[in-house]
PABA-655174 format. One record per residue (C-alpha): residue in three letters; x, y, z. Coordinates in steps of 0.2 Angstrom, whole numbers, plus 2048, in hexadecimal, padded with zeros to 3 digits. Layout:
<residu ALA | east X | north Y | up Z>
...
% end
This chain:
<residu MET | east 7B6 | north 7A8 | up 839>
<residu THR | east 7C1 | north 7A1 | up 82C>
<residu PRO | east 7C6 | north 7AC | up 81D>
<residu PRO | east 7BC | north 7AB | up 80C>
<residu PRO | east 7C3 | north 7A1 | up 7FD>
<residu TYR | east 7D1 | north 7AA | up 7F4>
<residu VAL | east 7CA | north 7B4 | up 7E5>
<residu PRO | east 7D1 | north 7B0 | up 7D4>
<residu GLY | east 7D7 | north 7BD | up 7C8>
<residu HIS | east 7CB | north 7C5 | up 7BB>
<residu GLY | east 7D8 | north 7CF | up 7B0>
<residu LEU | east 7D3 | north 7DF | up 7B9>
<residu LEU | east 7E4 | north 7E7 | up 7B6>
<residu ALA | east 7E9 | north 7DE | up 7A6>
<residu GLY | east 7F8 | north 7E6 | up 79E>
<residu ARG | east 7FA | north 7F4 | up 7AB>
<residu ALA | east 80B | north 7F9 | up 7B3>
<residu VAL | east 80B | north 7F9 | up 7C6>
<residu VAL | east 817 | north 7FF | up 7D3>
<residu ILE | east 815 | north 7F9 | up 7E4>
<residu THR | east 820 | north 7FF | up 7F3>
<residu ALA | east 823 | north 7F4 | up 803>
<residu ALA | east 81E | north 7E5 | up 7F8>
<residu ALA | east 82A | north 7D8 | up 800>
<residu GLY | east 824 | north 7CA | up 80B>
<residu ALA | east 813 | north 7C5 | up 810>
<residu GLY | east 80A | north 7D5 | up 814>
<residu ILE | east 7FE | north 7E0 | up 80B>
<residu GLY | east 80B | north 7E6 | up 7FE>
<residu GLY | east 810 | north 7D4 | up 7F9>
<residu ALA | east 7FE | north 7CF | up 7F8>
<residu THR | east 7FA | north 7DD | up 7ED>
<residu ALA | east 809 | north 7D9 | up 7E1>
<residu ARG | east 802 | north 7C8 | up 7E0>
<residu ARG | east 7F0 | north 7CD | up 7DD>
<residu CYS | east 7F6 | north 7DA | up 7D0>
<residu LEU | east 7FF | north 7CD | up 7C6>
<residu GLU | east 7F0 | north 7C1 | up 7C8>
<residu GLU | east 7E6 | north 7CF | up 7C0>
<residu GLY | east 7F2 | north 7D0 | up 7B1>
<residu ALA | east 7FD | north 7DE | up 7B6>
<residu ARG | east 810 | north 7E1 | up 7B4>
<residu VAL | east 817 | north 7E5 | up 7C5>
<residu LEU | east 826 | north 7EE | up 7CC>
<residu VAL | east 828 | north 7E9 | up 7DE>
<residu SER | east 832 | north 7F3 | up 7EA>
<residu ASP | east 838 | north 7F3 | up 7FC>
<residu ALA | east 845 | north 7F9 | up 808>
<residu HIS | east 84A | north 7E7 | up 80D>
<residu GLU | east 854 | north 7E1 | up 7FE>
<residu ARG | east 856 | north 7CF | up 803>
<residu ARG | east 843 | north 7CD | up 806>
<residu LEU | east 83F | north 7D7 | up 7F6>
<residu ALA | east 84B | north 7CC | up 7EC>
<residu ALA | east 842 | north 7BC | up 7F2>
<residu THR | east 831 | north 7C3 | up 7EF>
<residu ALA | east 835 | north 7C8 | up 7DD>
<residu GLU | east 83D | north 7B7 | up 7D9>
<residu GLU | east 82E | north 7AE | up 7DF>
<residu LEU | east 822 | north 7B9 | up 7D6>
<residu ALA | east 82D | north 7B8 | up 7C6>
<residu LYS | east 82D | north 7A5 | up 7C6>
<residu GLU | east 81A | north 7A5 | up 7C8>
<residu PHE | east 815 | north 7B3 | up 7BC>
<residu GLY | east 824 | north 7B5 | up 7B0>
<residu ALA | east 834 | north 7BF | up 7B2>
<residu ASP | east 82D | north 7CB | up 7A4>
<residu ARG | east 81F | north 7D1 | up 7AF>
<residu VAL | east 828 | north 7D3 | up 7C0>
<residu ALA | east 836 | north 7E0 | up 7C4>
<residu SER | east 83D | north 7E5 | up 7D4>
<residu LEU | east 847 | north 7F3 | up 7DB>
<residu PRO | east 84C | north 7F7 | up 7ED>
<residu CYS | east 845 | north 808 | up 7F3>
<residu ASP | east 846 | north 811 | up 804>
<residu VAL | east 837 | north 81D | up 802>
<residu THR | east 840 | north 82A | up 80E>
<residu SER | east 84C | north 82D | up 800>
<residu GLU | east 846 | north 838 | up 7F2>
<residu GLU | east 854 | north 832 | up 7E7>
<residu GLN | east 84F | north 820 | up 7E9>
<residu VAL | east 83C | north 824 | up 7E6>
<residu GLN | east 841 | north 82C | up 7D5>
<residu ALA | east 84C | north 81E | up 7D1>
<residu LEU | east 83D | north 812 | up 7D4>
<residu TYR | east 832 | north 81B | up 7C8>
<residu GLY | east 840 | north 81D | up 7BB>
<residu ALA | east 842 | north 80A | up 7BC>
<residu ALA | east 830 | north 807 | up 7BA>
<residu VAL | east 82F | north 812 | up 7AA>
<residu GLU | east 83F | north 809 | up 7A3>
<residu GLN | east 838 | north 7F8 | up 7A7>
<residu PHE | east 826 | north 7FB | up 7A2>
<residu GLY | east 825 | north 80B | up 798>
<residu ARG | east 818 | north 813 | up 7A3>
<residu VAL | east 810 | north 812 | up 7B5>
<residu ASP | east 7FE | north 80E | up 7B5>
<residu VAL | east 7FC | north 80B | up 7C7>
<residu ALA | east 805 | north 810 | up 7D7>
<residu VAL | east 802 | north 807 | up 7E7>
<residu ASN | east 80A | north 810 | up 7F6>
<residu ASN | east 80B | north 803 | up 804>
<residu ALA | east 81B | north 808 | up 80D>
<residu GLY | east 818 | north 80C | up 81F>
<residu LEU | east 81F | north 80A | up 831>
<residu GLY | east 816 | north 808 | up 841>
<residu GLY | east 81A | north 804 | up 853>
<residu THR | east 813 | north 807 | up 864>
<residu ALA | east 819 | north 815 | up 86F>
<residu ASP | east 80F | north 821 | up 87B>
<residu LEU | east 811 | north 833 | up 876>
<residu VAL | east 817 | north 838 | up 887>
<residu ASP | east 826 | north 82D | up 885>
<residu MET | east 829 | north 82F | up 872>
<residu ALA | east 839 | north 836 | up 86B>
<residu ASP | east 839 | north 842 | up 85C>
<residu GLU | east 843 | north 835 | up 853>
<residu GLN | east 835 | north 828 | up 855>
<residu TRP | east 828 | north 834 | up 84F>
<residu GLY | east 832 | north 83B | up 841>
<residu ARG | east 836 | north 829 | up 83A>
<residu VAL | east 824 | north 823 | up 83A>
<residu LEU | east 81E | north 833 | up 831>
<residu ASP | east 82D | north 833 | up 825>
<residu ILE | east 829 | north 822 | up 81F>
<residu THR | east 817 | north 821 | up 820>
<residu LEU | east 811 | north 832 | up 81B>
<residu THR | east 81F | north 83B | up 813>
<residu GLY | east 825 | north 82B | up 80A>
<residu THR | east 813 | north 829 | up 803>
<residu MET | east 814 | north 83C | up 7FD>
<residu ARG | east 824 | north 839 | up 7F4>
<residu CYS | east 81E | north 82A | up 7EB>
<residu THR | east 80D | north 832 | up 7E7>
<residu ARG | east 816 | north 841 | up 7E0>
<residu ALA | east 822 | north 837 | up 7D5>
<residu ALA | east 813 | north 82D | up 7CE>
<residu LEU | east 809 | north 83C | up 7CB>
<residu ARG | east 817 | north 844 | up 7C1>
<residu LEU | east 817 | north 835 | up 7B5>
<residu MET | east 804 | north 833 | up 7B5>
<residu ARG | east 801 | north 846 | up 7B1>
<residu ASP | east 80B | north 844 | up 7A1>
<residu GLN | east 802 | north 834 | up 79D>
<residu GLY | east 7F1 | north 83B | up 7A0>
<residu SER | east 7EC | north 82C | up 7AA>
<residu GLY | east 7F0 | north 821 | up 7B9>
<residu VAL | east 7EA | north 81B | up 7CA>
<residu ILE | east 7F3 | north 81D | up 7DB>
<residu VAL | east 7ED | north 813 | up 7EA>
<residu ASN | east 7F4 | north 817 | up 7FB>
<residu ASN | east 7F4 | north 80C | up 80B>
<residu ALA | east 7EC | north 816 | up 819>
<residu SER | east 7E5 | north 80D | up 829>
<residu VAL | east 7D5 | north 80E | up 834>
<residu ILE | east 7E0 | north 815 | up 841>
<residu GLY | east 7E0 | north 825 | up 837>
<residu TRP | east 7CE | north 827 | up 83D>
<residu ARG | east 7CE | north 81D | up 84D>
<residu ALA | east 7D7 | north 820 | up 85D>
<residu GLN | east 7E3 | north 813 | up 865>
<residu LYS | east 7F0 | north 815 | up 873>
<residu GLY | east 802 | north 816 | up 86E>
<residu GLN | east 7FE | north 81A | up 85C>
<residu SER | east 7FF | north 82D | up 85B>
<residu HIS | east 80D | north 82D | up 84E>
<residu TYR | east 806 | north 81F | up 843>
<residu ALA | east 7F4 | north 826 | up 845>
<residu ALA | east 7FA | north 837 | up 840>
<residu ALA | east 804 | north 831 | up 831>
<residu LYS | east 7F5 | north 826 | up 82B>
<residu ALA | east 7E9 | north 835 | up 82D>
<residu GLY | east 7F5 | north 83F | up 823>
<residu VAL | east 7F5 | north 832 | up 815>
<residu MET | east 7E2 | north 833 | up 814>
<residu ALA | east 7E3 | north 846 | up 813>
<residu LEU | east 7F1 | north 845 | up 806>
<residu THR | east 7E7 | north 839 | up 7FC>
<residu ARG | east 7D8 | north 845 | up 7FC>
<residu CYS | east 7E1 | north 854 | up 7F7>
<residu SER | east 7EC | north 84D | up 7EA>
<residu ALA | east 7DD | north 844 | up 7E2>
<residu LEU | east 7D5 | north 855 | up 7DE>
<residu GLU | east 7E5 | north 85B | up 7D6>
<residu ALA | east 7E8 | north 84B | up 7CC>
<residu ALA | east 7D6 | north 84B | up 7C6>
<residu GLU | east 7DB | north 859 | up 7BA>
<residu PHE | east 7E6 | north 84E | up 7B0>
<residu GLY | east 7DC | north 83E | up 7B1>
<residu VAL | east 7E4 | north 835 | up 7C0>
<residu ARG | east 7DB | north 82D | up 7CF>
<residu VAL | east 7E2 | north 82C | up 7E1>
<residu ASN | east 7D9 | north 822 | up 7EE>
<residu ALA | east 7DE | north 819 | up 7FE>
<residu VAL | east 7DA | north 809 | up 807>
<residu SER | east 7D8 | north 80A | up 81A>
<residu PRO | east 7DA | north 7F8 | up 821>
<residu SER | east 7D6 | north 7F4 | up 833>
<residu LEU | east 7E0 | north 7E4 | up 838>
<residu ALA | east 7E9 | north 7DA | up 82A>
<residu MET | east 7F4 | north 7CD | up 832>
<residu HIS | east 806 | north 7CB | up 82B>
<residu PRO | east 817 | north 7C6 | up 833>
<residu HIS | east 81D | north 7D8 | up 835>
<residu LEU | east 80D | north 7DD | up 83F>
<residu VAL | east 810 | north 7CE | up 84A>
<residu LYS | east 821 | north 7D4 | up 84E>
<residu VAL | east 81C | north 7E6 | up 853>
<residu THR | east 80C | north 7E3 | up 85C>
<residu SER | east 809 | north 7DA | up 86C>
<residu GLU | east 7FF | north 7CA | up 86D>
<residu GLU | east 7F3 | north 7D2 | up 879>
<residu LEU | east 7EF | north 7E0 | up 86D>
<residu LEU | east 7ED | north 7D5 | up 85E>
<residu GLU | east 7E1 | north 7CB | up 867>
<residu GLU | east 7D7 | north 7DA | up 86D>
<residu LEU | east 7D7 | north 7E1 | up 85B>
<residu THR | east 7D1 | north 7D1 | up 854>
<residu ARG | east 7C3 | north 7D0 | up 860>
<residu ARG | east 7BD | north 7E1 | up 85B>
<residu GLU | east 7BB | north 7DB | up 849>
<residu ALA | east 7A9 | north 7D7 | up 844>
<residu PHE | east 7AE | north 7C7 | up 83C>
<residu GLY | east 7B9 | north 7C2 | up 84B>
<residu ARG | east 7C9 | north 7C0 | up 840>
<residu TYR | east 7D6 | north 7CB | up 838>
<residu ALA | east 7D6 | north 7CE | up 825>
<residu GLU | east 7E2 | north 7C4 | up 81A>
<residu PRO | east 7EE | north 7D0 | up 811>
<residu TRP | east 7E6 | north 7CA | up 800>
<residu GLU | east 7D5 | north 7D1 | up 806>
<residu VAL | east 7DC | north 7E2 | up 807>
<residu ALA | east 7E6 | north 7E0 | up 7F7>
<residu ASN | east 7D5 | north 7DC | up 7EF>
<residu VAL | east 7CF | north 7ED | up 7F3>
<residu ILE | east 7DF | north 7F5 | up 7ED>
<residu VAL | east 7DC | north 7EC | up 7DC>
<residu PHE | east 7CA | north 7F2 | up 7DB>
<residu LEU | east 7D0 | north 804 | up 7DE>
<residu ALA | east 7DE | north 802 | up 7D1>
<residu SER | east 7D2 | north 7FB | up 7C4>
<residu ASP | east 7C5 | north 802 | up 7B9>
<residu TYR | east 7B7 | north 7FC | up 7C4>
<residu SER | east 7BB | north 80B | up 7CF>
<residu SER | east 7BC | north 818 | up 7C1>
<residu TYR | east 7B1 | north 825 | up 7C9>
<residu MET | east 7BA | north 824 | up 7DA>
<residu THR | east 7C8 | north 830 | up 7DF>
<residu GLY | east 7CD | north 838 | up 7EF>
<residu GLU | east 7C4 | north 82A | up 7F9>
<residu VAL | east 7CB | north 820 | up 808>
<residu VAL | east 7C3 | north 80F | up 808>
<residu SER | east 7C2 | north 806 | up 818>
<residu VAL | east 7C7 | north 7F4 | up 817>
<residu SER | east 7C0 | north 7EF | up 828>
<residu SER | east 7B4 | north 7E4 | up 831>
<residu GLN | east 7B6 | north 7EE | up 841>
<residu HIS | east 7A8 | north 7F3 | up 84C>
<residu ALA | east 7A4 | north 805 | up 84C>
% end
């Protein structure tokens, strides 16, 4: 089955200031940056890969205007760099209305053979990195009295898959972090939700996943195809917009997988 037509923007984020991590390239983060710009936002894109980030920012600035696009490299394992990222957002835009925490690291390794370093790196980027960015955003949004945070989880946080103990544990942690921080943030008018994609195809996923596994996962999808990154980005935009104003602490599955 072929993907549906691309959905045009409707001004859902007009004038909002958005920060997106892991936004370089053609994955979910890059698609989200584009969708937010199409919906009228100003966007600060960030990534640990400086060359790819620069190329992404240049492309978006040419299309949407240099006044609406900013970029800053950020390794989410560094508290100093996370603080610098949010400081740059305030300097550039004056505020942060939306934070999309997309940075994560996967891979395949059976637990019996997994080194502490493998486990620790996946958890540090995927879970603790999300915590660092959520904390930084919440501190700004608390003072504003408004804001939205959208975390990127995964259906693997719910569903078992061999070789994914580290990644599944991290994504389940992102879901729990989302729920708990949402209750705290509600006290000062901030919403925190997450998306939980099943299979969204992008170049990095192809590099770290075997062709056999990708074929198997695709067969398990109800539509018989993987999601386009922009289809996940659409749900992120929905959660970032006023259309989801009563939603917080929720993890929304972006999936066509059979139960």
